[in-house]
N, C-alpha and C positions, 0 to 999 in steps of 0.2 A: 670235403668234409672230414673224412677221416683223419688229417694232420692237424685239424682243428680241433678235435676231439680231446677234452682233458678232462680225465676220470675226475670227480669231486668238485668240478668247477660249475658254481651255477649258472654261469655264463656259457660254457663252451660244453657240457656233458649233453646237452641238445644233441648233439652233432654224433653222438654212438651210434646211432643206427641212421645212417644217410638216407634211406630210402623211405624210411617211415616219416623222418623229417620234412624230407622235400614233398612226400604225398601231403601232408597236415600243412606245408607253408601255399602250396598251390590251391588247396582247399580254401585256407584262408585268404589268400590273394583275390581268388575269386569272388567269394562273399564280400570283401571288403570293396571290390572294384564294383560289383552290384548294387550293393549299398550307396556306396558315394555317390553313381550317378541316379539312382533313385532320390536322392536327396538333393539333386541338382548340380552334382558334382561334373566336370569335364576332363576326366583324366587326358593328358598326352603322352603318358606312357602305358606300357602293357601291365607294370606291377609299380608298386609305389619305392621310394627311398626313404627309408625307415628312421626316425628323429624321435626327439623327447622335449615336450615343453616343459619348458625351466631345466632346473637341475636335476639329474636322478640321484638322490641321494642314497637310495637301495643299490644302484650299481657302486657308487662309491665305496657303501658299507661293504658289499659282499663280492667287491673285485678281489680277484686272487692275482698273483704276480703273470699267469699268463695273459689275462685279461689287461692288466697293466703294460703288458710288454706290446700289446697287438691294437691298441686301441687309443682315441684321441679324442678331444672334444673340439667342436666349434660353435660359435653362436651366430643364428641367423635370425635377423629380426623379424618379428612374428607380421611386421607391418609389409613387409615383401609379398607375402602370401594372401591369397583371397579365397572367396568360398568355393570357386571352382578348382582351387590348385592344391587343395589339403584339407584332408580328414584327419579324424583324430579316435581313440580309444582309449578306455582304461578299463583294466591295464591295457599293456601290448596285446595286440590284437590277437594272437596264438592264444596267450593264456587266458583272454577273455572269453575266448570260443571253449576252449577246455573247462573252466568254471561253469560257462552255462548249462555244458552235457552234465558235469556233475553234480550242478543243484546243492551244493554241501551246503549246510545252512551257517557255519562256521564262517566262510569266505563268501558266500553269495549276496550280490547286492542289488536286488532288482531294480531296473531302470537304468544300469550299467554297464553290466555284462552283455556280451555278445550285441554290442549296440554300437553303429558308427555316427560320431557326431561331426557337426559340420563346425567351422570357425565359431560361428556368432554362437552357436550350441555352447561348446566347450568356453567361451570366454565368459558367457553368463554363468556356468557352473563354478568357474574360478573366480569370477568376480563374489558370488554367493560363499562359497566352503575354503576357497584357496586351493593352492596346488596340495596333492596327498605328500603326505610328510610335513607339510608346511601349513598347518591350519585344517584342511579335510582330514577328517579323523575316519580312517578305512578299517573295514574288519578283514583286511588281508592278511593272509599267513605269511611269517617272515619271510618264507623261502620265495616268495610270488614275488613280482617286480609291482613297485608301488608308485609307480609313473603315469602320467599320460602319454602315450604315444601318438607322435604325428606322423601321417602319411603322405608323403608330398609326391603330387601325381605329374609335377610339372619340372623336370630336371633342368629347364633352361634357366629359370628364376635362380636356382642354385649354383649353376655354372656362370652367370652372370654376377652374383653376388660373389662366387670364389675369385674371379677373373678382375674385381674392383670396377666393374662396368655399374655406370650411375644409371638407376633406376628412377622412374617418375613414382614416388608413393604416394597413394591415395589418400585425401584429405590434405 
């Protein structure tokens, strides 16, 4: 993580203090897993693979040269995942927990912060409001991620997709 740290980078500055970041990440992942199981999820992995629902216009806007050099995008059809494979937070899980603890009236949105959503719940929200920055008007500060984070708890689904293995889609 020390090599990933880039001062002033909204994406990579989180690695300035690796020990603190790892502590917060582990706490967040324990919370995500517990909440996902409570909602009926069946995680196959000890920790999730993080993705974004739709495009992250925030990342595209905030990306610095280090981010652009070290990242790429893939599109995985949401239909490959089911209720027991994926959970969601708005915004990303670590930021959501931070905002919940702060309860800053400028950025706090009750009902969304420090909450884990199922696939059907997030689909209903997106159906009603659209994606953040694409219809869903949020009160989130500019330097905070404005996207819905997906936590995929089944690596096999993603590996099969990456390898082009045909899957039987529901419906």
